N, C-alpha and C positions, 0 to 999 in steps of 0.2 A: 543416915542423917537426912532430915527433910530439907527441902529447898529453902524454907524460911530460916531454919537453923544455919544453913550454909552461908546465906547472905549476911547473917549476923556474926559469923565466925571471923577470927583473925586471919585465917587463910584467904578468905574472900577479899578482904581489904588489901592484903599484900599483893594478891594477883591483880586486883584492880589498879593499884598504884603502879605496879610494873607495866601493865598494859598502857596506862596513861603516859608513863615515861617513855615507852617505846614509840607511841604516836607522836609525842613532842619531838623526840630525836629524829624520827623519819621526816617530819615536816621541816625541822631545822635543816636537815641534810638536803632536802629538795631545794629550799630557798638558797642555801649556800652554793649548791651546784649551779643554779640559775644565775646567781651573781657572777660566778666565775665564767660560766659559759657565755654570758651576754656582756661581760665587762661592765657590770653595773657601776654607775658613777664615773666611768672612764670614758671621756668623749674627746673628739679631735675637731678643731676648727677647720672648716674647709677653706683652703687658700683660693685666691683669685687666679684662675688658670687662663683667662682670656688674653690673647696676644701671643701665647706660647705656641711653638710648633710641636708636633708629635715627638720628635727626637728630644727636644728640651723637656717635654712633659714627663717622659719616662725617668730621666735622671732626677727631675724635680720631686716626683712622688716616691722615689725609691726609699727614702728614710722616713716617710710620713704615714706609713701603714694605711695607705689608701690605694684603690685601684681605679682604672678608668675604662670606659668603653665608648667607642664612636657610635653615636645614635643616628647621625645624619651628616651629609656633606652638601653644602649650598655654595652659591657663587656670589661673591661681593668684590667688585672691582677695586674698591677703596682700601681693602685690607690685604696683607701679604698672603700669598698662596700657602695653603697648608696650616695656617694659623687657627687657633681656637676662637670661635665667635661667641658661643654660648655654652653654659654649663648648668647641670642640675645634679645635686643641690647647688644653690647659689653660694657665692663667697660669704664667709663668716658664719655659715650654718654649722651647728654642732651635730656631729654624727659619731657612730661607733667606729672602731678601727676595722680595717678591711672593707669599708663601705665603697661601693662602686660609684664613681662620678661619671655621669653620662655627658658627653660633649658633642657639639656640632662644630665641624671644621670648615674652613674655606676651601673650596675645590682647588685641586692642584693645577688643573688646566683652565684655559679661558672658556667661558660659556659661548656656545656657538648656536647658530641658527641656519636653516637651509635657505639659500637664496631663492626667492620665488620666481616663477616663470612670468616674465614681463612681455614676452613676444606678442606683438600685434595689439597690445592694450593701448588705450588712449593715454596721453601723457599724464592727465590728472589721476586716472586710476592706477597707473604704474607708480606714481609718487606716493599715493596712499598705501599701496602694498609695501613699498620700501620702508616707510615710516612705521607701519604696523608690525613689520618684521624686526623692529628695533635696529634698523640700519640707517645710515645717513645718506641723504641725497647729495651727490657731488655735482659735477658739471652737467648741464643739459647741452648736448652737442648736436646742432642741427645738421641734417643730411638731406641733400636734394632727393625728393621722392614725391610721387603722386599721392602718397598716403600721408597727407599733412596732419601733424598732431599725434601720430601713432608711433609706438616704439619699434625701432628697427634692430636694436641690439643694446647691450650693456656691458660694462667692463669694471673690473676691480684691479687697481694698480696697473692699469694699461693692458690687462689680459681679459679675454672673453671667458666668462664663467658659465658653466652649464647649470640649468635649473636643478635645484635640489642639492647643490654642492654646499657642504657645511662651511661657513665662514664665521669669524669672530663677530659677536654683537658689537654694533657701533662702527663697523667697517663702512667706508665711503663707497658708494656705487654711482658711477657715471652712466648716464643713459644717452643713447642716440635716438633722436626724434626726427621723423619726417618733416622737412621744412616747407614742403609744397614748392611753389616757384621760388627760385633764388632771389635774394634781394628783398624778401618780405620784411616790412618794418614793424617794430613793436614799440609802443609808447612806454616811457620810463615811469615806473611807479614811485610813490613816496615812501622812503625807507626810514626816515627819521624816527628815533625812539624804538626801533626794532633791535633785537639781538642778531648776532651773526647768523645763527641757524634760521631765525624767522626771515631774514632778508634773503638768505639762500633759497629758502622754500618759496618765497614770494616771487623772486626772479625766475626760479626754475619753472614755476607754473605757467609762465608766459614765454619761455624760451630764451631767457637771458641768464647771465652768470655773474657771480661776484668776481670782481677783478682783484685789485690790490686791497688788502684790509690792513689798516694802520691802527694799532692800539695805543692809547694814551699811556706813556711810560710812567706817568706820575700816579696813576690809579690802578693800573692793570699789572699784576705781578705773577699770578698763578693761572693755571688752566681754568679754575673755578671763576676767577675774575674775568677771564676772556669770555667764558660762556655767559656771564651775567652782564657784561658791558653792553651799552646801548649806542646806536649810531647817532652822531650829532652832525655829520656832514657827508654828503655824497656828490660824486661827479660821474657822469653828467647830472645836472640838477633835474628834479622831477618836473614834468610838464606834459600836458595833454598834446602839446604841439612839438615836443622834443622826442624824437624816436631814434631807435637803434635797429640795425639789421638783426634778425633773429640769430642768437648765438653770441651777441655782443656782450660787453661787460660793463658793470657799474662799480667804480671804486668807492670804498667806504672808509670812514674814520669812526672809531669807537672809544668810549670812555665810561668810567663808573661815576664820574662827577656829574650829578644830575643838573647842576646849574648850566652846564654846557649844552644840554639837550633842549633846544628850543622847538618844542613840538607845536605844529600848527594844525589843529584838528579840522578847521574849515577847509584849509587847502587840501588836506588828505582826503576828506570826504568828497570834495569836488573832483579831484583826480581819480579817485576810485570809481565815481559815477561815470566820468568820461571814459575810463578804461573799460568799464563794463559795457557801455553803449557801443564802443568801437569793436568789442569782441563778438557782438551779436550779429547774426547773418543779415 
C-alpha cells in the first residue's frame, strides 16, 4: 500500500484519532496533577502576627497550614522583648498552604554600647562622646585639680567603669571634672523653655548640675510627657551677675502647658552673650 493510499485509509484515521485522544489525556493529566500539587484555587489569608512572641506564634500557626522563619532580630525599647515587629508576606495577603512567613523579632536582650574612654579629654569633648554613644550625661562633679576643665574619671551607678565595658544604651554617666582652684564661680544660664535633657546638657557644659526637678502633675503623666515637658521656672534665677560655685545645682520646674512657659528671647540672648564673654580668656 502506498503512502497516499494509507493516509486515505480507515486505519490511518483510527490511529490518528487514538493519537489525538492520547495527547489530550496526557495534557489533561498534567494539568490535573499541577492543580493537585499546587493546591490550585486554594489559598490562605495570612494573619497579623505582630505583637506575638515566638512561643505564642508556634501554637497560633499550628492549625493554619503556615510555617515561619526568623529573618532578623532588631532592638526596639518600646516593644516587648521577643515580640514580632515585622512580617513578610504582610497581613491579609493570600498565599498557598505551607507558605513560610518571614518575621523580624525584637531582641531578647537590651541593646548595649561600649563606654568610651573619656580620660584626660576636655569636658566638652567628653560630653560629646557620651551623647554620640547614645548614653546620658548625669552629674558633672567638680574635683580640685590643676587640670581645670579636663576629665579625671567617670562612674555609672556610683561605680568606676573601665573603657570598653558594654552598658545599656541610655545609661546615665556621671563625670568628674578638674575644677581648677576651689571656689571657682559659674554664671547661671537661662533655662526657660528647655527640656530636662537640654537643661542638664547646658548646665553640664559649664560645670553645674540639675538639682530638684518638679514636674507639673496636671500635664505630666508618663515618661514621654516628662521628656517633652519644658522648664517654666528655675531657681536660682538666671543672671550674668548671679553665680554659683562650680558643681552647684539649679532647681527647675517643668510642664507641658505652653501657656506657663514665658520665654524671654532678648534676656536669653543677652545672658548667652555675657556667659560667652566671661568664658573667654
